[in-house]
C-alpha positions in Angstrom: -14.2 39.7 10.8 -11.9 39.6 7.7 -9.7 36.8 7.2 -7.0 39.3 6.1 -7.1 40.8 9.7 -6.8 37.5 11.1 -3.7 36.7 9.0 -2.2 39.8 9.6 -2.4 39.3 13.4 -0.9 35.8 13.1 1.9 37.1 11.2 2.7 39.8 13.8 2.2 37.5 16.6 4.6 35.1 14.8 7.2 37.8 14.4 7.7 38.3 18.1 10.1 35.8 19.5 9.9 34.7 23.3 8.5 32.6 25.7 5.5 32.4 28.5 5.3 30.2 31.6 2.3 29.8 33.9 1.7 31.8 36.9 -0.4 30.8 39.9 -2.3 34.3 40.2 -5.0 33.9 37.5 -8.6 34.6 36.8 -11.1 32.8 34.6 -10.5 35.2 31.8 -6.6 34.9 31.9 -7.3 31.3 32.1 -9.6 30.8 29.3 -6.9 33.0 26.8 -4.4 30.3 28.1 -2.6 33.3 29.4 -2.4 35.6 26.6 -3.6 38.4 28.8 -0.4 40.8 28.8 -2.5 43.8 27.2 -6.3 42.9 27.4 -6.2 42.4 31.4 -7.9 45.3 33.1 -8.4 46.8 36.9 -7.4 44.5 39.6 -6.8 41.6 37.1 -3.6 43.4 35.3 -1.7 42.6 38.7 0.8 40.1 38.1 0.5 40.8 34.3 0.9 44.2 33.1 0.2 47.0 35.8 0.5 49.6 32.9 -2.9 48.4 31.8 -4.5 50.0 34.8 -3.8 53.5 33.1 -6.1 52.3 30.0 -9.4 54.2 30.2 -11.5 52.0 27.9 -14.2 50.4 30.1 -15.0 49.6 33.6 -13.2 51.9 36.1 -13.9 50.5 39.5 -13.8 46.4 40.6 -14.4 44.9 43.6 -13.9 41.1 44.1 -16.7 39.0 45.9 -15.5 35.6 45.6 -13.6 33.3 43.7 -10.8 30.5 43.5 -8.8 28.8 41.1 -6.8 25.5 41.0 -4.9 23.3 38.6 -3.5 19.9 38.6 -0.9 18.9 35.9 1.7 16.3 35.5 3.9 16.1 32.6 4.0 12.4 31.8 1.0 10.0 33.2 -2.4 9.8 31.3 -5.4 7.2 31.6 -4.0 6.2 28.1 0.0 5.6 29.4 -1.4 4.0 32.6 -3.4 1.1 30.6 -0.3 1.0 28.2 2.1 0.2 30.9 0.6 -1.2 33.9 0.7 -4.8 34.7 2.7 -5.4 31.4 6.0 -7.4 31.0 8.6 -5.0 30.6 11.3 -7.6 29.4 9.2 -9.5 26.7 10.0 -8.5 22.7 13.5 -7.6 23.5 12.3 -5.0 26.4 10.3 -3.1 23.7 8.0 -1.7 26.5 10.5 -1.0 29.1 12.7 1.3 26.0 9.2 3.1 25.2 8.5 3.7 29.0 11.8 5.3 29.5 11.9 7.3 26.5 8.7 8.8 27.2 9.5 10.3 30.4 10.7 14.3 29.9 14.3 14.9 30.7 13.2 17.0 33.7 11.6 13.8 35.3 8.2 13.2 36.2 6.9 16.5 37.8 3.5 16.9 39.4 2.5 20.5 39.7 -0.6 21.8 41.8 -1.7 25.3 42.8 -4.7 26.9 44.6 -5.2 30.7 44.2 -7.7 32.4 46.6 -8.1 35.8 46.0 -9.4 37.4 49.5 -13.0 38.7 49.3 -13.8 42.4 49.4 -10.1 43.2 49.8 -9.2 43.0 46.2 -10.2 46.3 44.8 -9.3 48.8 41.8 -10.6 52.1 41.0 -9.2 54.3 38.3 -5.6 53.8 37.8 -4.7 52.0 41.2 -5.5 48.7 42.6 -4.9 47.1 45.9 -4.7 43.3 46.1 -4.4 40.2 48.4 -4.2 36.8 47.2 -3.6 33.4 49.0 -1.2 31.0 46.9 -0.5 27.6 47.8 2.1 25.8 45.4 3.1 22.4 45.2 5.9 21.2 42.9 7.2 17.4 43.4 8.7 15.1 41.1 11.1 12.3 40.6 14.1 12.4 38.5 14.6 10.7 35.2 17.6 8.7 36.2 16.2 7.6 39.6 13.1 6.0 37.4 15.8 4.3 35.3 17.6 3.2 38.2 14.4 1.5 39.5 13.3 0.1 36.4 16.7 -1.4 34.9 19.1 -0.6 37.8 22.3 1.1 37.3 23.8 1.6 33.9 27.5 0.9 33.3 29.8 4.0 32.9 26.9 6.4 33.1 26.3 8.8 36.0 22.6 8.7 37.6 21.4 12.2 38.7 19.6 11.3 42.0 18.4 15.0 42.8 15.0 15.7 44.3 12.9 18.7 43.6 10.0 18.8 45.9 8.6 21.9 47.3 5.2 23.2 49.0 4.7 26.8 49.3 2.1 28.8 50.8 2.3 32.5 50.5 0.0 35.7 51.1 0.9 38.2 48.3 -0.2 42.0 49.0 0.3 44.2 46.3 -0.4 47.9 45.6 -0.4 48.8 41.9 -0.9 51.9 39.6 -0.6 53.0 36.1 0.4 56.3 34.8 -0.6 57.3 31.6 1.6 59.3 28.8 0.6 60.4 25.2 1.9 57.0 23.3 2.0 54.5 26.2 1.5 53.8 29.7 3.8 52.8 32.6 3.0 50.8 35.8 4.1 49.4 38.7 3.4 46.8 41.5 5.0 46.6 44.9 4.6 43.6 46.7 4.7 42.3 50.3 5.2 38.4 50.0 3.7 37.3 53.4 5.5 33.8 53.8 2.6 31.0 55.3 4.3 27.8 54.9 7.3 26.1 53.4 8.2 22.4 53.1 10.8 20.8 50.7 14.1 19.8 49.9 16.5 23.0 49.3 17.5 22.7 45.8 20.6 24.9 46.6 22.0 22.3 48.8 20.3 18.8 47.9 22.0 16.5 45.3 22.8 13.0 44.6 24.6 10.9 42.1 25.8 7.2 41.5 28.3 6.1 38.9 29.2 2.6 37.8 32.5 2.5 36.5 33.5 -0.5 34.2 36.9 0.0 32.3 40.3 -1.4 32.8 41.2 1.8 34.8 38.2 1.7 37.1 35.8 -1.1 38.0 33.7 0.2 41.2 30.5 2.0 42.1 31.0 5.5 43.5 28.5 8.2 44.7 27.5 10.9 47.0 24.6 12.8 48.1 23.1 15.1 50.3 19.3 15.9 50.7 18.3 18.7 53.0 14.5 18.7 54.1 13.4 22.2 55.7 9.9 23.3 57.0 8.8 26.5 58.8 5.8 28.6 59.3 6.2 32.2 59.0 8.4 34.4 56.5 8.3 37.5 54.7 9.7 39.1 51.4 9.4 41.8 48.7 9.2 42.0 44.8 7.9 44.5 42.3 6.5 44.5 38.8 7.0 46.9 36.1 5.4 47.3 32.6 4.6 49.3 29.6 1.7 49.4 27.2 1.4 51.1 24.0 -1.6 53.2 22.8 -4.2 51.7 20.6 -3.0 51.7 16.7 -5.0 50.5 14.1 -6.5 48.3 16.7 -3.3 46.8 18.0 -1.6 47.4 21.4 1.6 45.9 22.6 3.0 45.3 26.0 5.9 44.3 27.8 6.3 43.6 31.5 8.6 42.4 34.3 7.0 40.2 37.1 8.5 39.7 40.6 11.8 41.5 40.1 14.2 40.7 42.9 12.0 38.7 44.6 12.8 36.9 47.8 11.3 35.3 50.7 13.2 35.2 53.9 11.8 32.0 55.8 12.1 31.4 59.7 11.4 35.3 60.1 9.5 35.8 63.8 6.5 37.2 61.7 3.1 37.8 63.6 1.8 34.4 61.9 4.7 32.6 63.5 4.1 34.0 67.0 0.5 32.9 66.8 0.7 29.5 65.3 3.4 27.4 66.4 5.3 25.2 63.7 5.8 22.3 66.1 1.9 22.1 66.6 0.9 21.7 62.9 4.2 20.6 61.0 5.4 16.8 60.7 8.2 15.8 63.1 7.2 18.7 65.4 8.6 21.3 62.8 12.3 19.9 62.7 14.7 19.9 59.7 16.2 16.8 58.2 19.4 16.0 56.6 20.6 12.6 55.0 24.2 12.4 53.4 25.3 9.1 51.7 28.6 8.2 50.2 29.7 5.3 48.2 33.4 4.7 48.5 34.7 2.7 45.4 32.5 -0.2 46.1 34.0 -3.4 44.5 33.5 -7.2 44.9 37.3 -7.4 46.4 36.6 -5.0 49.2 34.0 -7.0 50.3 36.0 -10.3 50.2 38.7 -8.6 52.1 36.5 -8.3 55.1 36.3 -4.3 55.0 33.1 -3.3 56.7 29.9 -2.7 55.0 29.3 0.6 56.8 32.8 1.7 55.5 32.1 1.3 51.8 28.3 2.5 51.8 28.1 5.2 54.5 24.7 6.6 55.1 23.7 9.0 58.0 20.5 10.9 58.6 19.9 13.5 61.5 17.0 15.3 62.8 17.7 19.0 64.2 16.2 22.3 64.8 17.0 25.2 63.0 15.8 28.8 63.4 18.1 30.6 61.3 16.8 32.6 58.3 16.7 30.8 55.0 16.1 32.5 51.6 13.7 31.2 48.7 13.9 33.1 45.5 10.6 34.0 44.1 10.9 33.5 40.5 10.6 36.4 37.7 8.9 36.6 34.6 9.4 38.7 31.4 6.4 39.1 29.1 5.8 40.5 25.6 2.3 40.9 24.5 0.2 41.9 21.5 -3.4 41.9 20.9 -5.9 43.1 18.0 -9.7 44.5 18.1 -11.4 43.5 15.0 -15.0 44.8 15.5 -16.3 42.6 18.3 -13.8 40.2 18.4 -10.4 40.4 20.6 -7.4 38.4 19.4 -4.4 38.1 21.7 -1.1 36.5 22.2 1.6 36.3 24.8 5.1 35.1 25.0 6.8 35.1 28.4 10.4 34.0 29.5 11.0 32.7 33.1 14.5 32.6 34.8 14.3 29.8 37.2 13.1 26.0 36.9 11.4 26.3 40.3 7.6 26.6 41.5 5.5 28.1 38.9 8.5 29.0 36.5 9.6 25.9 34.5 12.1 27.4 32.7 11.0 26.6 29.1 9.2 28.6 26.3 5.6 28.8 25.7 3.4 30.6 23.5 -0.2 31.4 23.7 -3.0 32.6 21.9 -6.6 33.6 22.5 -9.8 34.9 21.3 -12.7 36.8 23.1 -16.0 37.1 21.1 -18.1 40.0 22.7 -21.3 40.1 20.4 -23.1 39.5 23.5 -21.6 42.1 26.1 -23.3 40.4 28.6 -22.2 36.8 27.9 -18.6 36.9 26.4 -16.9 33.9 25.2 -13.3 33.2 25.2 -10.9 30.3 24.0 -7.3 29.8 23.8 -4.7 27.6 23.0 -0.8 27.4 23.8 2.3 25.0 23.2 5.3 24.9 25.5 5.8 25.5 29.2 5.1 22.8 31.9 1.6 22.1 30.1 3.3 21.3 26.7 -0.1 21.9 25.2 -3.1 23.4 26.4 -6.7 24.1 25.2 -9.1 26.2 27.5 -12.6 28.0 27.4 -14.7 29.9 29.5 -17.2 32.6 29.4 -19.0 35.1 31.8 -22.5 36.2 32.9 -22.3 40.1 33.0 -25.5 41.1 34.8 -24.7 44.8 35.2 -23.4 45.6 38.7 -22.6 41.9 39.4 -20.3 39.8 37.0 -19.7 35.6 37.3 -16.6 34.6 35.1 -15.5 31.1 34.7 -12.9 29.1 32.9 -11.7 25.3 32.4 -8.5 24.2 30.8 -6.9 20.8 29.7 -3.2 19.9 29.5 -1.6 17.8 26.9 -4.6 16.6 25.5 -8.5 17.5 24.8 -9.6 13.6 25.5 -10.1 12.6 29.0 -7.9 9.3 28.5 -5.0 11.7 27.0 -5.0 14.5 29.4 -2.3 15.2 32.1 -3.8 17.9 33.9 -6.9 20.2 34.5 -7.4 23.9 35.3 -10.6 25.4 36.7 -11.3 29.0 37.8 -14.4 31.1 38.7 -14.9 34.8 39.9 -18.0 37.1 41.1 -17.1 40.6 41.3 -18.8 44.1 41.0 -17.8 46.4 38.5 -18.9 50.1 38.0 -18.3 52.4 34.7 
């Protein structure tokens, strides 16, 4: 492999401006390449990345999945190194040096913990020729604590500053059916995926109607504390929704291939629908508090010392009220869309690939920030490919992954592991793992 080829590929990749975010439907090859998968995915594995690749005829024509799973646990702040740095230490010593360092290291989006589990249903996932049928179980958890709330717990309410006390906590279970196909043309391919989103489980604070803030005023005009908040917790079993993907890929030009795709366009899930699952599984039997919703409201009405000395009741100055109730009305959750631009280069028995993807919402797997990924796949041994990828940006900030495969003819085994925000155990802030067993025919 010539250094000039590598340099040319890196220049082309650098000229393509965009961003990439994580997604929960992944396979070991995608994970090992850190998501740089938009032009090199094939068969049923191109669903959620670029369905136009189903029209590419350069290898395996039939794939059936036997078994597999993938999971990730990622947080954007805590590591073993930071735990040892701050745990049990005096935050007030040395002019609050440790406290200031602690607060400065918490990201602006707060401390977030993201977990996901992807289980492709065995034998159902199948592709042949230019079409694929897939069914995947996705469990996504996105929980966290706002940076201002951490600041409030550590050093109290700051003067003349509004503390944002929003809560971003959601757990979602989804069954994703997809029918995908690709259509070849002379110079490009186009592909589509039509998805039915089977809502299995939802628990969380509705981000569209949950908020909170506290402001401490200390000026000649204002000398009091005020605030307001509403936290709306919803939970249910059963829902349904739809989305679709569209993608384009170019033909191979001097070893290069370009791709562009939109995933989960107009994605919506309508929860509290009377689906078959909701009829078979009673929410009150498996959900906390018998499946009831919970709402809490508070208001701080110009709290100042003179009001307390004047004998005004405390509950008139700081008002808080919570209620539990049953709600069977339908509510809507947006399923975040992703835009992806990809480029790959084949150099003898090595494939270089990179992706940029943009998300449109800071929710679940779409964290609303940029990421660039580049990966390499070495095919010198067709039966034992080796893969590696690196990325920057996204919720992982920095990621390194590696993986490989054992292709035994009819039966193939792929695996991958990824490390987030550090390659050393004490610095890592997350880990990913995926494996698949599948059959393939030429």
